C-alpha positions in Angstrom: 13.3 -1.9 4.1 14.0 -4.7 1.7 13.9 -7.4 4.2 10.6 -5.9 5.4 8.9 -5.9 1.9 9.9 -9.5 1.3 8.6 -10.6 4.8 5.5 -8.3 5.2 2.1 -10.2 5.4 -1.3 -9.1 5.9 -2.3 -9.4 9.3 -6.0 -10.4 10.1 -6.1 -12.7 13.5 -4.1 -11.0 16.2 -3.1 -11.6 19.4 -5.2 -10.9 22.4 -2.5 -9.3 24.1 -2.5 -5.4 24.2 0.1 -3.8 22.8 2.7 -2.2 24.8 3.2 1.0 25.5 6.6 1.0 24.3 5.0 -0.1 20.5 2.3 2.0 20.9 4.7 5.0 21.3 6.7 3.3 18.2 3.6 4.0 16.4 3.0 7.5 17.4 6.6 7.9 16.8 6.8 7.1 13.4 3.7 8.4 12.1 4.7 11.9 13.8 8.3 11.8 11.6 6.3 11.3 8.9 3.4 14.3 9.3 5.8 16.8 7.2 6.8 13.9 4.8 5.5 14.3 1.1 4.9 12.1 -1.4 6.1 11.7 -5.1 2.8 13.9 -6.7 3.3 16.4 -3.8 0.4 15.3 -1.3 1.3 15.0 2.4 -0.6 13.3 5.0 -2.6 14.2 8.9 -1.8 11.0 10.2 -3.5 9.6 13.4 -3.5 7.1 16.1 -6.3 5.1 18.4 -7.0 2.7 20.6 -10.7 1.4 19.2 -12.3 0.4 22.3 -11.6 4.3 24.1 -12.2 5.9 20.7 -15.8 4.5 20.3 -16.7 4.8 23.7 -15.8 8.8 23.9 -17.2 9.2 20.2 -20.5 6.9 20.8 -19.4 5.2 17.5 -18.5 2.1 16.1 -15.2 1.7 13.6 -16.8 -1.3 12.4 -14.3 -3.4 10.1 -17.5 -6.0 9.6 -15.1 -9.2 10.5 -12.0 -8.1 8.4 -10.2 -8.2 11.5 -9.8 -10.5 14.8 -8.8 -9.1 18.0 -7.5 -5.5 16.4 -7.5 -3.0 19.1 -5.0 -0.3 18.2 -5.2 1.3 14.6 -3.2 4.1 12.8 -4.6 6.2 9.4 -4.4 9.1 7.7 -6.5 11.8 6.2 -5.7 13.5 2.8 -7.2 15.2 -0.2 -9.6 13.0 -2.2 -7.7 13.2 -5.8 -6.1 10.9 -7.6 -2.5 12.1 -7.4 -3.6 12.2 -3.4 -4.6 8.5 -3.4 -1.2 7.9 -4.7 0.6 9.4 -2.5 -1.2 8.0 0.4 -0.3 4.9 -0.8 3.4 5.2 -1.1 3.4 7.0 2.2 1.0 4.4 4.0 3.3 1.7 2.9 6.5 3.4 3.9 4.8 2.8 7.8 3.5 -0.5 7.5 7.2 -1.7 6.5 8.5 0.3 9.3 6.3 -1.4 11.8 7.1 -4.7 9.8 11.0 -4.6 10.6 9.6 -4.3 14.1 8.3 -7.2 14.1 4.6 -5.7 14.6 2.0 -7.1 12.4 -0.5 -5.0 10.1 -3.2 -4.8 7.3 -4.3 -2.4 4.7 -8.3 -1.8 5.4 -9.5 0.3 2.3 -12.9 -0.5 2.1 -14.2 -2.8 5.1 -14.7 -0.1 8.2 -17.2 2.3 9.1 -15.8 5.8 7.3 -18.7 7.6 9.1 -16.8 7.0 12.6 -14.1 9.5 11.7 -16.3 12.0 10.0 -15.5 14.5 13.0 -12.0 14.5 12.0 -12.2 15.4 8.2 -13.0 18.6 6.2 -14.9 19.1 3.2 -12.7 17.2 0.3 -10.9 15.0 2.2 -10.9 11.3 3.3 -9.4 8.8 5.7 -8.7 5.8 2.2 -7.6 3.1 4.4 -6.5 2.3 8.2 -4.5 -0.6 9.3 -4.3 -2.2 13.0 -1.2 -2.4 14.5 -0.6 -5.8 17.3 1.2 -8.9 17.4 0.4 -11.6 15.0 -1.8 -14.8 16.2 -0.5 -18.3 15.9 -3.8 -19.4 15.0 -6.0 -17.7 12.2 -9.2 -17.2 12.2 -12.0 -19.2 9.7 -12.9 -15.7 8.2 -9.1 -15.2 7.8 -8.6 -18.4 6.5 -11.6 -17.6 3.6 -10.9 -14.4 2.8 -7.1 -15.4 2.0 -8.4 -18.3 -0.1 -10.9 -16.0 -1.9 -8.6 -13.2 -2.9 -5.7 -15.8 -3.3 -3.4 -13.8 -1.0 -0.6 -15.9 -1.2 -0.2 -15.8 -5.0 1.1 -13.1 -7.2 0.7 -12.9 -11.0 3.6 -14.1 -13.5 6.6 -11.7 -13.9 6.0 -12.1 -17.4 2.2 -10.3 -16.8 3.5 -7.4 -15.0 6.7 -6.3 -16.6 7.5 -5.5 -20.0 10.9 -4.7 -21.9 10.1 -1.3 -24.1 6.8 -2.4 -25.4 3.9 -5.2 -24.3 5.3 -7.3 -27.4 8.3 -7.6 -24.9 7.3 -9.9 -21.5 10.4 -9.9 -19.1 11.5 -13.7 -18.0 12.3 -13.2 -14.8 14.8 -16.2 -14.9 16.4 -14.7 -17.9 16.2 -10.8 -17.6 19.6 -9.3 -17.6 18.3 -5.3 -17.2 19.6 -3.4 -14.7 16.2 -2.0 -13.3 14.4 -5.7 -13.4 15.8 -6.4 -9.8 13.7 -3.9 -8.6 10.5 -5.2 -10.0 10.7 -8.5 -7.7 9.8 -5.7 -5.0 7.0 -4.3 -6.9 5.5 -8.2 -7.8 5.2 -8.9 -4.2 3.4 -5.4 -3.2 -0.1 -5.7 -1.9 -3.2 -4.7 -3.2 -6.8 -4.2 -2.8 -8.3 -7.5 -2.9 -4.8 -8.4 -4.8 -5.8 -7.2 -7.8 -2.2 -6.3 -8.9 -3.3 -3.6 -11.4 0.1 -2.6 -11.8 2.1 -2.7 -14.9 5.6 -1.8 -15.6 7.6 -1.0 -18.8 11.7 -0.5 -18.5 13.7 1.4 -21.7 17.2 1.8 -20.7 17.2 3.5 -17.3 13.7 4.4 -16.8 10.8 2.4 -15.3 7.6 3.5 -16.7 4.5 3.0 -14.3 1.1 2.1 -15.8 -2.4 1.5 -14.1 -4.4 -1.5 -15.6 -8.2 -1.0 -14.5 -10.2 -3.8 -13.1 -13.4 -3.2 -14.8 -16.1 -2.1 -12.4 -14.1 -2.6 -9.4 -14.8 -0.7 -6.3 -16.6 1.9 -7.8 -18.9 2.4 -4.9 -15.8 3.6 -2.4 -16.2 7.0 -3.1 -12.3 7.2 -4.2 -9.9 5.3 -6.5 -8.3 2.7 -4.8 -6.3 1.4 -7.4 -4.3 4.5 -7.3 -3.2 3.4 -3.4 -2.3 0.2 -5.3 0.1 2.2 -7.6 1.3 4.2 -5.0 2.0 1.2 -3.0 4.4 -0.5 -6.2 5.8 3.2 -6.9 7.1 2.9 -2.8 8.5 -0.4 -3.4 10.6 0.3 -6.6 11.8 3.2 -4.8 13.3 1.8 -1.9 15.0 -0.9 -3.6 16.8 2.1 -5.7 16.8 4.1 -2.3 18.7 0.9 -0.5 21.3 0.5 -3.8 22.1 4.3 -3.3 20.8 4.6 -7.4 19.8 8.3 -7.8 16.5 8.6 -9.3 13.6 11.3 -10.2 10.2 10.7 -10.4 8.7 12.0 -14.0 5.7 12.5 -15.8 7.4 12.2 -19.0 7.0 8.5 -20.0 9.9 7.2 -22.1 7.8 4.1 -23.7 4.2 4.2 -25.1 1.8 1.4 -25.2 -2.1 0.9 -25.4 -4.7 3.4 -24.4 -6.1 0.8 -21.9 -3.2 1.9 -19.6 -2.8 4.4 -17.7 0.1 5.8 -17.7 1.2 6.8 -14.2 4.8 8.0 -13.7 8.1 7.1 -14.9 11.3 6.2 -12.6 14.5 7.9 -14.5 17.5 6.4 -12.9 20.7 8.7 -13.2 
């Protein structure tokens, strides 16, 4: 899955070719396989897949991605409790599906704000939400004008500097990617390339010996009208990438709520990853 992390891209322009029956079944198989998976904070997701044209016709509603996606025809998403911890689990588990689809050369896109959630209301119980959905399809050779403008506006190809995101023991000691020899630092590169809402990259990770503490540095006044914590989803994605790196190197670890580092209150502690 590390290869999928490094090659994954946000696809906003899809080929007009319909997703094959084989690939539709693949999406269904992956989401069905993950129906009993639980995220690191104890929450599971009720996954669903749908053909947009068929769904809109049957339900007499419009999903409406407001121009975010061109030629998006087949989607998957999930339903989960609307709590901070559940949003982190949603990010963690949803990203696992994204990466598996990437492994099979299928294009995807995290859509957390720009779709009509009301079109999915009949699926949802009180206290639940569909935080994000993704189209699944074949990448077009050409990007739409809206696609190009969006990537430029959010600086989609750029990532914050290693030394801005990652630290040794405290915020006074930023990590230098070119010089760092700490054993856990290699997995931080996987966090650095993770997708996030509007490419805000709100994660900060502080290493202390054999533990990596994940913190959230919130973007002030960002996405408050959404009705759920989208930056909690970002933290789940970051944690997912880090843990995939450990898994592929057969490193034993546990996710703990005990932190090994102590930094400014303006950073919200999320979890520690303690390696053994």
